[in-house]
C-alpha positions in Angstrom: 24.6 -75.5 49.6 20.9 -76.2 49.8 19.1 -76.3 53.1 15.5 -76.4 54.2 14.0 -74.6 57.2 10.5 -75.9 57.0 7.8 -77.4 54.7 7.7 -75.6 51.3 10.8 -73.4 51.9 14.3 -73.9 50.3 17.3 -71.6 50.8 20.2 -71.7 48.2 23.5 -70.2 49.5 27.1 -70.3 48.2 29.7 -68.6 45.9 32.0 -69.5 43.0 35.0 -67.5 41.7 36.1 -67.6 38.1 39.3 -65.8 36.9 38.3 -62.8 34.7 39.8 -61.9 31.3 40.3 -58.2 30.9 40.6 -58.6 27.1 42.4 -56.2 24.8 42.4 -52.5 25.6 41.2 -50.4 22.6 44.1 -48.0 23.2 47.0 -50.4 23.4 48.9 -51.7 26.4 47.4 -50.5 29.6 47.8 -51.8 33.2 44.6 -51.4 35.2 46.6 -51.7 38.4 48.6 -48.5 37.9 47.7 -44.8 37.5 50.2 -44.3 34.7 48.9 -42.1 31.8 48.5 -43.8 28.5 51.2 -42.9 25.9 50.3 -43.3 22.2 52.6 -45.3 19.9 55.5 -43.3 18.6 54.4 -43.9 15.0 50.9 -42.6 15.6 49.6 -39.2 14.5 46.0 -38.1 14.3 44.7 -38.0 10.7 44.0 -34.5 9.4 40.6 -35.6 8.1 38.3 -38.4 9.2 38.7 -41.5 7.0 36.0 -44.0 7.6 37.7 -46.7 5.6 40.9 -46.3 7.6 38.8 -46.6 10.8 37.4 -50.0 9.5 40.9 -51.2 8.6 42.2 -50.3 12.2 39.0 -51.5 13.9 40.9 -53.5 16.6 42.9 -50.4 17.9 40.1 -47.8 17.3 42.9 -45.2 16.9 41.7 -44.0 13.5 38.1 -43.8 14.7 38.6 -40.8 16.9 39.0 -37.3 15.6 39.1 -33.8 17.2 35.8 -32.2 17.6 35.3 -28.8 16.1 32.7 -26.1 16.9 30.4 -25.7 13.9 30.3 -22.2 12.5 27.0 -20.4 13.4 24.8 -20.4 10.3 23.7 -17.0 9.1 20.2 -17.0 7.7 20.2 -16.6 3.9 18.0 -13.4 4.0 20.3 -11.7 6.6 23.5 -12.7 4.7 22.1 -11.2 1.5 20.8 -8.0 3.0 23.5 -5.2 3.2 23.4 -3.1 6.3 22.3 0.5 6.1 25.1 2.8 7.3 24.7 5.3 10.1 22.9 8.5 8.9 23.8 12.0 10.0 21.9 15.3 9.5 24.4 16.3 6.8 23.5 13.2 4.7 19.9 14.4 4.4 20.5 18.2 4.2 20.0 18.1 0.5 16.4 17.0 0.9 15.5 20.0 3.1 12.8 22.4 2.0 13.5 25.8 0.5 13.7 28.7 2.8 10.5 30.5 4.0 9.6 34.0 2.7 9.0 36.7 5.4 6.2 39.3 5.2 5.8 42.4 7.2 2.4 43.9 8.1 0.9 46.0 6.8 2.1 45.6 3.2 5.9 45.4 4.1 5.8 49.0 5.5 5.9 50.2 9.1 6.0 53.3 11.3 8.8 54.4 13.6 8.0 53.6 17.2 5.1 51.2 16.3 5.2 47.4 16.0 5.6 45.9 12.5 4.2 42.4 12.5 6.3 39.7 10.8 4.9 36.4 9.5 6.9 33.4 8.1 5.2 30.3 6.7 6.7 26.8 7.1 5.2 23.3 7.5 6.0 19.6 7.7 7.9 18.7 4.5 8.2 15.0 3.2 10.5 13.8 0.5 10.6 10.4 -1.2 14.0 9.6 -2.6 17.0 7.3 -2.2 19.9 7.4 0.2 23.0 5.1 0.0 21.2 3.1 -2.6 18.1 2.4 -0.5 14.6 3.9 -1.0 13.9 6.4 1.8 11.3 8.8 3.0 12.6 11.9 4.8 10.3 14.1 6.9 11.3 17.6 8.1 9.4 19.3 10.9 9.8 23.1 11.7 11.5 23.4 15.1 12.5 27.1 15.3 12.5 30.4 13.5 15.5 32.8 13.6 14.3 36.4 12.6 16.7 39.1 11.4 15.0 42.5 11.1 17.8 44.3 9.3 18.6 46.8 12.0 20.9 44.5 13.9 18.1 43.1 16.0 17.3 39.3 16.0 14.6 37.1 17.6 14.2 33.4 17.9 10.7 31.8 18.2 9.1 28.4 17.9 6.4 29.8 15.6 6.4 31.6 12.3 3.9 34.1 13.6 0.3 35.0 12.7 -1.3 37.9 11.1 -3.2 40.6 13.1 -6.4 39.4 11.5 -5.8 35.8 12.6 -4.9 36.9 16.1 -8.0 39.2 16.3 -5.8 42.2 17.0 -5.8 45.7 15.7 -3.0 46.9 13.4 0.2 48.2 15.1 -0.3 46.1 18.2 2.6 43.9 19.5 2.7 40.2 18.6 5.2 37.4 19.5 6.9 38.0 16.1 6.6 41.8 15.8 9.4 44.3 15.8 9.6 48.1 16.5 12.0 50.1 14.4 13.6 53.2 16.0 14.4 55.1 12.8 12.9 55.6 9.4 14.6 53.9 6.5 14.6 50.7 4.3 15.5 47.5 6.0 16.2 44.0 4.8 14.3 41.5 7.0 14.9 37.7 6.8 14.0 34.5 8.6 15.8 31.2 8.8 13.8 28.1 9.6 15.4 25.2 11.6 14.0 21.7 10.9 14.3 18.4 12.8 14.4 15.3 10.5 13.3 11.7 10.5 13.9 8.9 8.0 11.9 5.8 7.1 13.5 2.9 5.1 10.3 1.0 5.2 10.5 -0.2 8.8 9.3 2.8 10.7 10.4 6.4 11.5 13.8 7.0 13.0 14.9 10.5 14.3 18.2 12.0 13.1 20.2 13.9 15.6 20.7 17.6 14.9 18.8 20.2 12.8 19.0 21.5 9.3 18.6 25.2 8.5 16.9 26.7 5.5 17.6 30.3 4.9 14.8 32.5 3.6 15.1 35.2 1.0 15.4 38.8 2.3 12.3 41.1 2.2 12.6 44.9 1.9 10.7 46.7 4.7 10.1 50.5 4.5 9.7 52.4 7.7 8.2 55.8 7.8 7.8 58.5 10.4 4.4 59.7 11.5 3.7 63.3 12.5 0.5 64.9 13.8 -0.6 68.5 13.7 -3.7 70.4 14.5 -5.2 72.1 11.5 -8.2 74.2 10.9 -9.4 72.2 7.9 -9.3 68.6 6.6 -6.9 67.6 3.8 -9.8 67.6 1.5 -10.7 71.2 2.4 -7.0 72.3 2.5 -4.8 70.0 0.6 -1.7 72.1 1.3 -2.1 71.9 5.0 0.7 70.2 7.1 0.4 66.4 7.0 -1.6 66.4 3.8 
């Protein structure tokens, strides 16, 4: 219907119904007026592998053009896949790289006097080894962490330092030091020190600490302890060599 409401204005109004054609369903018989689930034909099974040619041959039904989606496996970078992992390392794995034990020295000249301090000095420093471990090049670094002294008379001491000589300390002989020991009886004693090390390893990507400590045992050192006696004499030993104490 066409009507006019005034000069220069035209209004077109109306409707026309044409029966629709739903066409063919791509999944077979389906009634759009019901809620029934679609049931595939009894002779249909999904193909194990996608076949494009079969999809073309069955284009009208689309059945062979659908396939189950699969999650793609996560790709591992080639460099990561080819690089073997370094196994966990324990302190026992690197114990064979540890430095030899430290020698101990008693001042003065590995002798001492009963009742007076004998000063002990042990030398140890940072030790680095370049070698291989589990087939990988490795650098192992050992750092002194503790010193366990055994003085030979049943007495022990643990320190964080190997000690310093009286001269380095600016002290007189027979004065106490952090690593000195006083023997109560004369005799010959076997003194020894064990050095405990912490360890780190580097496989080329930085230093990593290893839990625990490795101990290097030092060789024993013979220490002779004498008694000192004093006496009043009328003459010096030079004047009277047979005098007491001469």
